VOBA-1610 file (N, C-alpha, C; in pm, whole numbers, padded with zeros to 5 digits, always signed):
BEGIN
Met+01061-04688-08814Met+01221-04675-08785Met+01259-04617-08926Ser+01317-04458-08913Ser+01350-04411-09048Ser+01476-04460-09084Thr+01500-04406-09181Thr+01657-04429-09229Thr+01709-04338-09264Ala+01848-04289-09234Ala+01946-04220-09221Ala+01983-04147-09370Asp+01989-04050-09422Asp+02028-03962-09552Asp+02205-04006-09547Lys+02246-03987-09641Lys+02371-04006-09635Lys+02436-03863-09642Gln+02486-03772-09580Gln+02546-03649-09566Gln+02619-03647-09691Ile+02639-03554-09794Ile+02707-03485-09878Ile+02785-03396-09868Pro+02891-03342-09899Pro+02931-03202-09871Pro+02879-03140-09991Arg+02827-03000-09968Arg+02772-02909-10094Arg+02894-02833-10122Pro+02938-02808-10230Pro+03030-02685-10299Pro+02974-02537-10306Ala+03046-02496-10284Ala+03017-02322-10256Ala+03102-02244-10338Glu+03072-02110-10403Glu+03191-02042-10455Glu+03306-02112-10555Leu+03409-02093-10549Leu+03506-02134-10679Leu+03467-02299-10639Asp+03467-02345-10557Asp+03404-02481-10561Asp+03348-02535-10643Leu+03214-02454-10621Leu+03113-02474-10736Leu+03125-02498-10875Glu+03237-02393-10914Glu+03247-02384-11053Glu+03310-02487-11084Phe+03414-02537-10981Phe+03477-02662-11019Phe+03395-02805-11050Phe+03295-02795-10963Phe+03230-02888-10964Phe+03112-02885-11125Gln+03083-02800-11114Gln+03012-02763-11216Gln+03070-02761-11374Ala+03218-02761-11394Ala+03278-02775-11466Ala+03297-02901-11527Ala+03308-02998-11424Ala+03310-03156-11441Ala+03170-03204-11435Thr+03034-03169-11398Thr+02921-03218-11406Thr+02880-03185-11544Ser+02911-03045-11589Ser+02853-03038-11722Ser+02889-03107-11850Thr+03041-03197-11806Thr+03086-03248-11924Thr+03099-03416-11888Gly+03086-03460-11761Gly+03130-03587-11648Gly+03259-03599-11681Glu+03354-03529-11673Glu+03495-03560-11697Glu+03560-03450-11580Leu+03688-03469-11538Leu+03744-03424-11444Leu+03800-03307-11516His+03776-03185-11451His+03843-03062-11476His+03941-02982-11360Val+04012-02944-11400Val+04076-02821-11276Val+04137-02682-11307Gln+04134-02601-11235Gln+04131-02465-11265Gln+04302-02462-11333Lys+04319-02361-11441Lys+04460-02385-11509Lys+04461-02194-11517Cys+04569-02128-11463Cys+04584-02001-11501Cys+04616-02001-11670Ala+04518-01903-11704Ala+04523-01818-11831Ala+04641-01785-11851Asp+04712-01755-11747Asp+04835-01652-11834Asp+04979-01729-11824Cys+04986-01817-11700Cys+05107-01897-11697Cys+05076-02072-11722Ser+04959-02105-11740Ser+04928-02223-11801Ser+04947-02307-11646Asp+04936-02305-11545Asp+04949-02373-11418Asp+04802-02437-11373His+04841-02562-11371His+04708-02611-11285His+04717-02620-11118His+04600-02598-11106His+04622-02599-10938His+04512-02666-10882His+04485-02700-10785His+04363-02744-10691His+04399-02751-10557Pro+04302-02672-10496Pro+04159-02631-10460Pro+04161-02477-10546Pro+04085-02458-10602Pro+04070-02343-10709Pro+04077-02226-10596Arg+04117-02155-10660Arg+04191-02013-10595Arg+04142-01878-10675Leu+04140-01758-10599Leu+04080-01661-10693Leu+04215-01588-10788Tyr+04340-01631-10722Tyr+04481-01598-10756Tyr+04553-01694-10763Cys+04610-01693-10908Cys+04747-01816-10953Cys+04817-01822-10834Pro+04860-01929-10813Pro+05001-01940-10679Pro+05119-01919-10727Arg+05140-01899-10861Arg+05267-01889-10943Arg+05255-01781-10954Cys+05162-01704-11039Cys+05195-01590-11106Cys+05106-01450-11058Phe+05004-01478-10970Phe+04929-01394-10900Phe+04775-01331-10991Ser+04782-01405-11126Ser+04681-01389-11206Ser+04573-01396-11165Asp+04436-01361-11167Asp+04294-01355-11142Asp+04207-01392-11251Arg+04339-01473-11382Arg+04256-01522-11501Arg+04258-01668-11517Tyr+04133-01740-11521Tyr+04150-01856-11520Tyr+04047-01939-11577Val+04089-02065-11618Val+03954-02148-11670Val+03969-02277-11624Phe+03851-02340-11625Phe+03852-02503-11559Phe+03899-02576-11693Glu+03986-02664-11680Glu+03996-02741-11825Glu+04036-02905-11762Lys+03954-02980-11852Lys+03996-03120-11856Lys+04106-03166-11846Val+04148-03232-11746Val+04292-03302-11728Val+04276-03480-11800Ser+04367-03516-11760Ser+04401-03677-11804Ser+04276-03777-11717Gly+04301-03723-11598Gly+04272-03816-11493Gly+04342-03920-11432Arg+04479-03931-11482Arg+04571-03999-11445Arg+04683-03977-11338Gly+04686-04009-11260Gly+04755-03992-11129Gly+04834-04106-11047Thr+04918-04066-10941Thr+04948-04168-10851Thr+04894-04123-10694Val+04896-04227-10599Val+04842-04200-10451Val+04962-04145-10416Tyr+04939-04014-10346Tyr+05017-03938-10280Tyr+05014-03985-10156Ser+04883-03985-10098Ser+04884-04029-09931Ser+04740-04088-09952Tyr+04723-04147-09822Tyr+04598-04263-09775Tyr+04560-04270-09678Thr+04446-04291-09658Thr+04398-04364-09495Thr+04273-04419-09548Val+04253-04534-09434Val+04142-04634-09459Val+04061-04577-09312Ser+03913-04580-09309Ser+03852-04557-09234Ser+03773-04693-09199His+03791-04776-09085His+03683-04893-09047His+03581-04829-08965Phe+03568-04730-08949Phe+03444-04698-08840Phe+03386-04525-08897Thr+03240-04554-08901Thr+03166-04418-08911Thr+03083-04345-08796Thr+03047-04299-08790Thr+02962-04254-08686Thr+02815-04207-08725Glu+02818-04202-08870Glu+02704-04183-08974Glu+02612-04303-08955Lys+02516-04326-08971Lys+02431-04432-08992Lys+02405-04487-09136Ala+02411-04378-09158Ala+02385-04459-09371Ala+02506-04481-09418Trp+02601-04435-09346Trp+02769-04487-09415Trp+02802-04612-09387Lys+02711-04696-09295Lys+02809-04776-09210Lys+02795-04954-09286Asp+02712-04911-09387Asp+02742-05034-09491Asp+02870-05030-09553Glu+02952-04897-09556Glu+03053-04868-09693Glu+03192-04876-09625Val+03201-04887-09509Val+03335-04943-09423Val+03358-05072-09442Pro+03486-05095-09451Pro+03588-04988-09470Pro+03617-04928-09584Trp+03632-04799-09591Trp+03675-04732-09759Trp+03802-04642-09724Ala+03880-04624-09834Ala+03992-04571-09833Ala+03960-04423-09920Thr+04012-04293-09827Thr+04018-04185-09892Thr+04176-04192-09924Ile+04160-04121-10058Ile+04342-04110-10110Ile+04361-03992-10169Val+04474-03949-10177Val+04512-03783-10229Val+04594-03853-10323Val+04581-03795-10446Val+04597-03850-10571Val+04707-03690-10665Gln+04789-03763-10663Gln+04903-03669-10742Gln+04863-03670-10898Leu+04786-03569-10947Leu+04761-03579-11121Leu+04893-03559-11133Asp+04849-03648-11287Asp+05007-03622-11409Asp+04990-03466-11452Glu+04901-03407-11408Glu+04913-03269-11431Glu+04958-03175-11366Gly+04993-03249-11234Gly+05062-03169-11090Gly+04950-03146-10974Pro+04859-03076-10999Pro+04792-03068-10882Pro+04749-03230-10808Arg+04697-03205-10659Arg+04668-03309-10582Arg+04520-03290-10536Leu+04441-03409-10578Leu+04300-03430-10531Leu+04267-03483-10413Val+04165-03492-10335Val+04128-03602-10252Val+04016-03660-10308Gly+03985-03818-10300Gly+03873-03872-10343Gly+03873-03981-10259Thr+03772-04060-10314Thr+03755-04196-10268Thr+03786-04296-10318Ala+03882-04433-10300Ala+03914-04540-10381Ala+03791-04631-10398Arg+03777-04672-10516Arg+03670-04788-10546Arg+03726-04905-10608Gly+03685-04994-10571Gly+03737-05091-10614Gly+03876-05158-10602Ile+03948-05109-10533Ile+04069-05139-10483Ile+04044-05181-10331Asp+04119-05307-10304Asp+04144-05359-10151Asp+04193-05241-10150Pro+04127-05172-09977Pro+04203-05079-09886Pro+04346-05164-09861Gly+04372-05293-09815Gly+04467-05324-09787Gly+04548-05328-09908Ala+04526-05305-10030Ala+04652-05288-10139Ala+04666-05196-10182Ile+04625-05083-10103Ile+04680-04918-10162Ile+04795-04901-10099Arg+04898-04850-10161Arg+05033-04854-10160Arg+05041-04657-10230Ile+05140-04599-10133Ile+05188-04479-10220Ile+05277-04483-10319Gly+05215-04465-10416Gly+05268-04449-10593Gly+05176-04536-10671Leu+05085-04579-10592Leu+04975-04677-10705Leu+04946-04562-10778Pro+04965-04638-10909Pro+04899-04579-11067Pro+04723-04571-11038Val+04674-04481-11043Val+04511-04471-11028Val+04468-04381-11159Arg+04341-04411-11199Arg+04259-04301-11332Arg+04131-04240-11237Val+04083-04169-11281Val+03967-04097-11235Val+03867-04175-11304Val+03714-04215-11244Val+03583-04230-11283Val+03496-04139-11241Thr+03409-04118-11297Thr+03310-03988-11284Thr+03195-04038-11265Glu+03100-04020-11163Glu+02961-04078-11126Glu+02850-03911-11090Thr+02729-03940-11194Thr+02685-03852-11149Thr+02525-03933-11087Val+02507-03896-10952Val+02378-03961-10909Val+02234-03863-10889Thr+02158-03843-10936Thr+02082-03712-10945Thr+02171-03630-10983Asp+02118-03540-10848Asp+02238-03381-10864Asp+02353-03385-10811Asp+02395-03489-10762Asp+02531-03529-10682Asp+02617-03572-10804Phe+02749-03528-10775Phe+02856-03591-10863Phe+02980-03603-10773Ala+03051-03700-10828Ala+03179-03735-10739Ala+03271-03807-10872Tyr+03384-03779-10823Tyr+03479-03833-10884Tyr+03565-03936-10780Leu+03587-04065-10818Leu+03625-04193-10759Leu+03752-04227-10840Trp+03815-04261-10769Trp+03946-04358-10827Trp+03948-04508-10821Val+04016-04544-10914Val+04031-04670-10953Val+04156-04718-10984Glu+04240-04847-10960Glu+04355-04860-11010Glu+04348-04885-11174Ala+04454-04819-11176Ala+04508-04755-11359Ala+04563-04913-11402Asp+04493-04957-11519Asp+04574-05069-11581Asp+04610-05003-11711Ala+04791-04992-11695Ala+04823-04943-11818Ala+04785-04980-11955Gly+04710-05103-11975Gly+04674-05161-12108Gly+04541-05105-12094Ala+04455-05075-12033Ala+04336-05055-12052Ala+04278-04916-12114Glu+04157-04914-12177Glu+04123-04791-12211Glu+04062-04715-12101Pro+04070-04582-12058Pro+04003-04518-11989Pro+03846-04550-11956Glu+03812-04579-11829Glu+03616-04605-11840Glu+03554-04499-11875Lys+03435-04525-11953Lys+03405-04436-11964Lys+03323-04324-11865Thr+03272-04213-11883Thr+03219-04104-11810Thr+03088-04195-11797Gly+03015-04132-11662Gly+02882-04137-11634Gly+02789-04069-11813Asn+02833-03972-11793Asn+02772-03909-11970Asn+02808-03987-12057Glu+02884-04024-12100Glu+02937-04127-12221Glu+02841-04225-12207Arg+02817-04293-12072Arg+02747-04447-12078Arg+02582-04378-12126Ala+02547-04277-12044Ala+02428-04210-12080Ala+02388-04230-12230Glu+02483-04127-12295Glu+02488-04120-12403Glu+02460-04257-12502Glu+02547-04356-12467Glu+02522-04475-12550Glu+02400-04540-12542Ala+02345-04534-12405Ala+02190-04570-12372Ala+02080-04514-12464Arg+02138-04400-12532Arg+02023-04343-12610Arg+01991-04411-12725
//
């Protein structure tokens, strides 16, 4: 009996730049216009605000609120069957852009629009993911995967 591999999207072009900026530091980066300072996502060739073609990928706070969500109770991918139910959420970052990601450690039934969340990053082999956990106003931000690896050295 063979085991199925989990299919993970592979970024390309500007999305690849976005993921490389994050994986190089283990932190969440979004595209920022070098002329008007607008943060936006997904990455674009031109700023949607001022149409500049000059940009950088900048570290952001990683905090935001749930803008929208859906809970998946079924998957057609055999490799993911033990993961259901899972919640996919759209997070409105404090800096403005919205990102889609997976909720981690949050009961799917407890997710609501407006729920404060913060990002945690995880690098496993060559794959990188940013995941969202419930924000605790008094807690220190969770260390990135790279920070945990550095402490282990």
